[in-house]
C-alpha positions as CSV (number, residue, x, y, z in Angstrom):
1,M,22.8,3.0,-5.5
2,D,24.8,6.0,-4.2
3,T,26.1,4.8,-0.8
4,Q,28.2,8.0,-0.4
5,N,25.1,10.3,-0.5
6,P,22.1,8.4,0.9
7,K,18.6,9.9,0.5
8,V,15.4,9.4,2.5
9,F,13.2,7.2,0.3
10,I,10.0,7.4,2.3
11,D,9.9,10.1,5.1
12,V,7.5,8.7,7.6
13,N,7.4,12.1,9.4
14,K,5.7,13.5,6.3
15,L,3.0,10.9,5.9
16,S,0.6,13.1,8.0
17,K,0.7,16.5,9.6
18,D,-0.3,15.2,13.1
19,G,1.9,12.1,13.0
20,S,-1.0,9.7,13.1
21,T,-0.2,7.9,9.8
22,F,2.5,5.2,9.8
23,L,4.2,3.1,7.3
24,S,2.9,-0.5,7.6
25,Y,5.1,-2.1,4.9
26,Y,7.0,-1.6,1.7
27,V,7.5,-4.1,-1.1
28,F,9.9,-3.5,-4.0
29,S,9.2,-4.9,-7.5
30,P,11.6,-7.7,-8.7
31,D,13.3,-5.3,-11.1
32,N,13.6,-2.7,-8.2
33,K,12.0,0.0,-10.3
34,W,8.9,0.3,-8.2
35,C,8.0,0.2,-4.5
36,A,4.4,-0.4,-3.3
37,Y,4.0,0.9,0.3
38,G,1.2,0.7,2.7
39,T,0.1,3.4,5.2
40,Q,-2.4,3.2,8.0
41,E,-4.1,6.2,9.6
42,G,-4.9,6.8,13.3
43,G,-4.0,3.3,14.4
44,G,-6.7,1.7,12.2
45,D,-6.6,-1.6,10.3
46,W,-7.4,-0.1,6.9
47,I,-4.4,0.3,4.6
48,K,-3.8,2.6,1.6
49,I,-1.2,1.5,-0.9
50,K,0.8,4.0,-2.9
51,I,3.3,3.2,-5.7
52,K,6.6,5.0,-5.8
53,N,9.0,5.2,-8.8
54,V,12.4,4.2,-7.2
55,E,14.5,6.2,-9.6
56,T,12.6,9.5,-9.4
57,G,11.1,9.1,-5.9
58,I,7.8,10.3,-7.2
59,D,4.5,8.5,-6.3
60,L,2.0,7.6,-8.9
61,N,-1.4,9.4,-8.6
62,E,-3.1,6.1,-7.9
63,T,-4.1,5.3,-4.2
64,L,-5.4,1.8,-3.6
65,T,-7.9,1.6,-0.7
66,K,-10.1,-0.9,1.1
67,I,-7.2,-3.1,2.0
68,K,-6.6,-5.0,5.3
69,F,-3.9,-7.3,6.6
70,V,-2.1,-8.0,3.3
71,E,0.9,-7.0,1.4
72,P,0.9,-6.8,-2.4
73,T,2.6,-9.6,-4.4
74,W,4.5,-8.5,-7.5
75,N,4.4,-10.4,-10.8
76,P,7.9,-11.7,-11.7
77,D,8.0,-9.3,-14.7
78,S,7.3,-6.3,-12.4
79,E,4.4,-5.2,-14.6
80,G,2.0,-5.2,-11.7
81,F,1.0,-6.8,-8.5
82,F,-1.9,-8.6,-6.8
83,Y,-3.6,-7.4,-3.6
84,S,-6.7,-8.1,-1.7
85,V,-9.6,-5.7,-1.4
86,R,-12.2,-6.0,1.4
87,S,-15.7,-4.7,1.6
88,S,-17.5,-5.0,4.9
89,I,-21.2,-5.7,4.9
90,F,-23.1,-5.2,8.1
91,S,-26.8,-6.1,8.5
92,F,-28.6,-4.7,11.5
93,E,-31.6,-7.0,11.0
94,L,-29.6,-10.2,11.0
95,I,-26.9,-8.9,13.4
96,Q,-24.2,-10.5,11.4
97,F,-20.9,-9.3,10.0
98,K,-19.5,-10.6,6.7
99,D,-16.0,-9.7,5.6
100,V,-15.7,-10.2,1.8
101,K,-12.3,-10.5,0.1
102,K,-11.7,-9.8,-3.5
103,Y,-8.3,-10.3,-5.2
104,T,-7.4,-7.4,-7.5
105,Y,-4.6,-6.8,-9.9
106,F,-2.8,-3.5,-10.4
107,A,-1.1,-3.0,-13.7
108,F,1.0,-0.1,-15.0
């Protein structure tokens, strides 16, 4: 790490043009080569996860969606992480709401 010439790693001012997207968390891989970070738009609960290469500062093309209230958990070997995907099911006839969680694994 270059402490004499620090750089902005994630510029929260550039997450959206109107400033309505915020950084909800960031989690570095155990080997510090990757950073998974979550953003939320417009004050909502839904999170999008992006993965950034720490050395280059470039995000992978992958955007993980349908995530609420959880941070990813990295494998000790830094080859991937677990996160929870939610799908909401609403039935007008039964007037009931069911929130379904599914654990997913992202691998490089």
